[in-house]
C-alpha positions as a printed Julia matrix, in Angstrom:
406×3 Matrix{Float64}:
 45.42  -67.89  53.55
 44.79  -64.62  51.64
 47.74  -63.03  49.9
 49.82  -60.88  52.24
 49.18  -57.15  52.01
 51.96  -54.64  51.55
 53.46  -53.45  54.81
 53.84  -49.67  55.15
 57.13  -48.22  56.3
 57.7   -48.73  60.0
 57.11  -45.78  62.29
 59.21  -45.5   65.42
 57.52  -44.1   68.52
 59.22  -41.29  70.38
 61.91  -42.67  72.65
 61.7   -46.11  71.02
 64.49  -45.88  68.48
 66.49  -48.94  69.45
 65.64  -51.72  71.88
 64.5   -49.41  74.67
 65.92  -50.53  77.99
 68.58  -52.81  76.46
 72.14  -51.82  77.43
 73.94  -50.32  74.45
 76.98  -52.54  75.04
 74.81  -55.64  74.8
 73.17  -54.43  71.59
 76.62  -53.84  70.1
 77.74  -57.29  71.26
 74.76  -58.93  69.61
 75.38  -57.06  66.39
 79.08  -58.02  66.38
 78.24  -61.63  67.13
 80.31  -61.64  70.35
 77.46  -63.11  72.37
 76.67  -66.8   71.56
 73.01  -66.38  70.5
 71.97  -69.99  70.11
 73.02  -70.92  73.64
 71.42  -67.78  75.06
 68.15  -68.24  73.2
 67.91  -71.92  74.08
 68.4   -71.38  77.81
 65.92  -68.54  78.0
 63.32  -70.36  75.94
 63.33  -73.53  78.01
 63.47  -71.76  81.36
 61.0   -69.03  80.46
 58.39  -71.31  78.99
 58.75  -73.83  81.77
 57.92  -71.31  84.47
 55.27  -69.48  82.43
 56.76  -65.98  82.61
 54.81  -62.95  83.76
 53.73  -61.74  80.34
 51.62  -64.83  79.74
 48.05  -64.76  78.53
 46.67  -68.22  77.85
 43.43  -69.84  76.84
 42.99  -73.49  77.65
 42.13  -76.4   75.42
 39.49  -79.02  76.04
 39.0   -82.71  75.33
 37.6   -85.31  77.7
 37.41  -88.46  75.61
 38.07  -89.59  72.06
 34.86  -91.31  70.98
 34.71  -92.61  67.42
 31.48  -91.64  65.72
 29.79  -91.45  62.35
 29.18  -87.95  61.0
 26.1   -86.46  62.59
 24.17  -83.29  61.96
 21.38  -81.09  63.24
 18.12  -81.86  61.5
 16.68  -78.97  59.48
 13.58  -77.29  60.89
 11.19  -75.01  59.07
 10.3   -71.6   60.46
  9.29  -68.19  59.24
 11.24  -66.38  61.96
 13.13  -63.45  60.36
 16.9   -63.25  60.65
 18.16  -60.33  62.74
 21.68  -60.33  61.3
 23.25  -61.09  57.97
 23.35  -64.87  57.92
 26.45  -66.29  56.26
 24.81  -69.64  55.57
 22.13  -67.94  53.46
 24.57  -66.54  50.94
 26.75  -69.65  50.8
 29.72  -67.73  52.16
 31.95  -69.52  54.66
 34.87  -68.31  56.71
 38.35  -68.99  55.24
 39.4   -70.71  58.47
 38.25  -74.32  58.21
 39.2   -75.64  61.64
 40.63  -74.83  65.03
 42.91  -77.45  66.6
 42.84  -77.31  70.41
 46.38  -77.98  71.67
 46.51  -80.28  74.68
 50.25  -80.15  75.39
 53.08  -77.68  74.85
 56.53  -79.26  74.85
 59.86  -77.45  74.66
 62.88  -79.6   73.88
 66.52  -79.0   74.75
 67.53  -79.18  71.09
 65.85  -79.14  67.67
 63.28  -81.88  67.23
 63.87  -84.17  64.26
 61.29  -85.33  61.75
 61.77  -88.87  63.05
 60.9   -87.76  66.57
 57.77  -86.0   65.33
 56.82  -89.19  63.53
 57.16  -91.21  66.74
 55.04  -88.67  68.63
 52.29  -89.0   66.03
 52.1   -92.7   66.89
 51.44  -92.1   70.6
 47.96  -92.97  71.83
 45.21  -90.46  70.95
 47.61  -88.09  69.16
 45.89  -86.61  66.11
 47.99  -83.55  65.26
 51.5   -82.27  65.97
 53.14  -79.03  64.9
 56.8   -78.12  65.48
 57.83  -74.45  65.55
 61.0   -72.42  65.85
 61.32  -70.79  69.26
 63.54  -68.73  71.51
 63.7   -65.79  73.87
 64.46  -62.32  72.53
 64.26  -58.82  73.96
 61.57  -56.3   73.13
 61.36  -52.94  74.89
 64.01  -54.15  77.34
 62.01  -57.24  78.38
 62.57  -60.9   77.71
 59.85  -62.26  75.44
 59.45  -65.93  74.53
 58.79  -66.03  70.81
 57.61  -68.5   68.17
 58.48  -68.17  64.48
 55.63  -69.71  62.52
 53.96  -70.19  59.17
 50.74  -68.15  59.66
 48.63  -70.36  57.41
 49.51  -73.43  59.48
 49.84  -72.06  63.0
 46.64  -70.01  63.19
 44.59  -73.21  63.59
 46.37  -73.89  66.89
 45.38  -70.59  68.5
 42.13  -69.88  70.39
 39.1   -69.56  68.09
 38.78  -65.79  68.34
 42.41  -65.31  67.39
 42.36  -67.99  64.71
 39.56  -66.25  62.84
 41.14  -62.78  63.0
 42.18  -62.36  59.36
 43.9   -59.06  60.1
 46.34  -60.6   62.56
 47.42  -63.41  60.26
 47.63  -61.18  57.2
 49.89  -58.86  59.18
 52.09  -61.76  60.31
 52.33  -63.09  56.76
 53.37  -59.6   55.69
 56.4   -59.6   57.97
 54.93  -57.87  61.04
 54.96  -59.33  64.53
 51.96  -59.98  66.75
 51.88  -60.22  70.53
 49.62  -61.35  73.33
 47.18  -58.76  74.63
 48.92  -58.73  78.01
 52.31  -58.09  76.41
 50.87  -55.2   74.42
 49.4   -53.61  77.54
 52.42  -54.26  79.77
 54.97  -52.89  77.32
 52.8   -50.12  75.9
 53.09  -51.42  72.34
 51.11  -49.84  69.51
 49.99  -51.51  66.32
 51.57  -50.01  63.22
 54.69  -48.81  65.04
 58.18  -50.19  64.47
 60.17  -51.8   67.3
 63.68  -53.21  67.56
 63.74  -56.91  68.44
 67.06  -57.99  69.96
 68.2   -61.47  69.02
 71.22  -62.53  66.96
 70.61  -59.34  65.01
 68.46  -56.33  65.87
 65.84  -55.98  63.11
 63.2   -53.29  63.36
 59.82  -54.89  62.83
 56.36  -53.34  62.7
 53.76  -54.53  65.19
 50.8   -56.0   63.35
 48.37  -56.44  66.25
 47.6   -58.38  69.39
 45.41  -61.31  70.35
 45.06  -64.18  72.77
 47.78  -66.66  71.83
 46.6   -69.28  74.31
 50.04  -70.59  75.3
 51.65  -70.08  78.72
 54.85  -68.08  78.51
 54.6   -67.36  74.77
 53.92  -63.71  74.04
 55.1   -62.99  70.51
 54.86  -64.51  67.05
 57.03  -63.61  64.08
 57.13  -65.02  60.58
 59.73  -67.58  59.55
 61.94  -65.03  57.79
 62.18  -62.82  60.88
 62.7   -65.88  63.06
 65.65  -66.96  60.91
 67.14  -63.48  61.11
 66.84  -63.53  64.89
 68.23  -67.08  64.86
 65.47  -68.66  66.88
 66.08  -72.36  67.47
 64.57  -74.49  64.66
 61.78  -76.89  65.72
 62.39  -76.29  69.41
 58.76  -76.34  70.54
 55.87  -78.69  69.84
 52.12  -78.4   70.17
 50.27  -81.7   70.42
 46.55  -82.32  69.91
 45.56  -85.58  71.63
 41.88  -85.57  72.62
 41.12  -88.07  75.35
 44.76  -88.86  76.11
 45.88  -89.55  79.66
 47.99  -86.49  80.44
 50.57  -88.36  82.52
 51.02  -91.07  79.91
 51.27  -88.53  77.1
 53.81  -86.48  79.04
 55.89  -89.58  79.76
 55.79  -90.56  76.08
 56.94  -87.12  74.99
 59.79  -87.05  77.49
 60.96  -90.49  76.38
 61.01  -89.46  72.73
 62.43  -85.96  73.17
 65.05  -86.87  75.78
 66.48  -85.05  78.75
 65.81  -81.38  79.37
 62.38  -81.36  77.75
 59.67  -79.25  79.43
 56.1   -80.52  78.99
 53.1   -78.41  79.96
 49.6   -79.86  80.27
 47.41  -77.09  78.87
 44.37  -78.42  80.74
 45.86  -77.52  84.11
 44.31  -74.44  85.64
 47.68  -72.75  86.16
 48.23  -72.88  82.39
 44.86  -71.35  81.52
 44.34  -67.59  81.52
 41.36  -65.72  80.08
 41.77  -63.25  77.26
 42.92  -59.81  78.33
 39.93  -58.34  76.49
 37.5   -60.48  78.45
 36.56  -62.54  75.38
 36.49  -66.3   75.51
 39.94  -67.67  74.84
 39.14  -71.35  74.26
 36.38  -73.78  73.44
 36.03  -74.46  77.16
 35.27  -70.78  77.68
 32.86  -70.75  74.74
 30.86  -73.71  76.04
 30.62  -72.23  79.53
 29.65  -68.81  78.23
 27.03  -70.14  75.8
 25.41  -72.33  78.48
 24.57  -69.21  80.51
 22.13  -68.19  77.77
 19.98  -71.24  78.56
 19.16  -71.58  82.28
 19.39  -75.23  83.3
 21.66  -76.3   80.44
 25.09  -77.57  81.5
 28.1   -76.48  79.5
 29.22  -80.1   79.55
 26.41  -81.0   77.15
 27.64  -78.39  74.67
 31.21  -79.65  75.1
 30.11  -83.22  74.46
 28.25  -82.23  71.3
 31.21  -80.12  70.16
 33.56  -83.07  70.54
 31.29  -85.61  68.86
 30.38  -83.32  65.98
 33.78  -81.83  65.06
 36.35  -82.58  67.77
 36.02  -78.94  68.87
 36.35  -77.48  65.4
 39.04  -79.83  64.16
 36.76  -81.26  61.44
 34.24  -78.58  60.55
 32.87  -80.26  57.44
 31.01  -80.19  55.24
 29.76  -83.63  56.2
 28.3   -86.08  53.71
 24.89  -84.67  54.61
 26.03  -81.06  54.12
 26.4   -80.08  57.77
 28.91  -77.32  58.47
 30.91  -75.76  61.25
 32.18  -76.76  64.67
 28.67  -77.66  65.85
 27.65  -79.25  62.5
 24.48  -77.36  61.63
 22.55  -77.93  58.48
 22.39  -74.56  56.64
 18.58  -74.56  56.67
 18.58  -74.95  60.46
 21.25  -72.31  60.84
 19.04  -69.77  59.06
 16.64  -70.07  61.99
 18.96  -70.56  64.94
 22.15  -68.81  63.83
 23.6   -66.43  66.41
 25.92  -63.45  66.01
 27.95  -64.34  69.07
 30.9   -62.01  68.47
 28.94  -58.96  67.38
 30.44  -58.64  63.91
 27.04  -58.43  62.23
 27.15  -61.97  60.82
 25.86  -65.29  62.08
 28.67  -67.4   60.65
 28.05  -71.13  60.66
 31.82  -71.75  60.57
 32.71  -69.37  63.4
 32.85  -71.04  66.84
 31.92  -67.75  68.51
 28.61  -67.96  66.63
 28.15  -71.71  66.31
 28.45  -72.63  70.0
 25.79  -70.14  71.21
 23.74  -71.19  68.19
 23.79  -74.76  69.47
 22.75  -73.55  72.93
 19.87  -71.61  71.35
 18.73  -74.66  69.41
 18.88  -76.96  72.43
 17.12  -74.42  74.63
 14.34  -73.92  72.11
 13.75  -77.65  72.31
 13.53  -77.72  76.11
 17.09  -78.67  77.13
 17.01  -76.34  80.11
 14.35  -78.49  81.75
 16.76  -81.4   82.27
 15.76  -85.06  82.47
 13.54  -86.21  79.62
 13.42  -82.66  78.25
 17.2   -82.64  77.83
 17.06  -86.11  76.31
 14.47  -84.96  73.77
 16.42  -81.81  72.92
 19.59  -83.78  72.21
 17.51  -86.24  70.17
 16.31  -83.3   68.06
 19.95  -82.38  67.46
 20.49  -85.78  65.89
 17.67  -88.28  65.64
 19.3   -91.31  67.26
 19.11  -92.78  70.75
 22.75  -93.92  70.58
 23.73  -90.3   69.89
 21.87  -89.04  72.97
 23.56  -91.65  75.15
 26.98  -90.7   73.79
 26.38  -87.04  74.51
 25.14  -87.69  78.04
 27.98  -90.09  78.88
 30.6   -87.73  77.49
 29.02  -84.82  79.39
 29.5   -86.83  82.59
 33.14  -87.36  81.65
 33.61  -83.62  81.24
 31.95  -82.99  84.6
 34.36  -85.42  86.28
 37.4   -83.97  84.53
 36.59  -80.34  85.26
 34.84  -80.65  88.62
């Protein structure tokens, strides 16, 4: 994570001097400490997250099966085709973000989760990553907002790919600003660079650092750990779990057994917990695969999803591989020079950026006939990695995705 930049003095918008819409008596009570904050925050956090409150904007996560595999890569191809954008692979530059971890489950406990409990969760079937964060409900502009207090350098990997790679957002958060979901920004009329009073145990004025798709139902604001402590959010109240291929019911049962009564567990694969980005951009790998497949008539998004899982577990292990392959779709740099795509319009075809890498994979497959289906698809996947076993794995996993998301 780059060093945090200095934060300019907060500016307060007209009419927004102190917790707009919050009764003055309540603000005074919070400041005096008359209102029991921990009980209030806990109740609001569990209830609000459980019902996915109105200010939610969420991007889903995706994983159909956990198939063990040796590291694979796209074979390099020679071509004299000129690059149309600055190609990151050519200059050896790679994005600072090394991986994106798709969360499969959001769990909110009734009390702080212990290290021992986290350790037991890590031993559940298919679980590969767990992160515990401080959480609670506060008031911003007179509205209840479910909030996480996080370490930016750790938590960014758990957000949708477009948000995870937004250096400005995470630099702002590391610098003591808060960031919100795009829907929260629009609903409350928030403006980046302006100061706002956040009502919790205390009422600090914090500058808004930006907005993005947070990808979690009911969670609409992130603050840094220092601000979270000042607000007295509940330590380690919420958990994100990455468990590709896990049976959702079994995983939920395991979490409830370990975390005890009162826990709320949300399956982030369920449609009701998936909302597209407010800006219209893809909010998850599932969105990216579906969007990229439209660039190649006849190619199913499930094939891209299968390759994305086998190659990097949807960005979780972006390399470099022993052969030198990089990024969520594991391209060899020489191949990327030919097939790299500037999918997010930032002027760079970044081998490490999922917004570029996924459409790059679609371009490569399409150029090798994948849109024709049948033997043409088989041959295109074979060109991606020269092994019959690899083609069979991709096709079988694609069928699993089709069944799961039909």
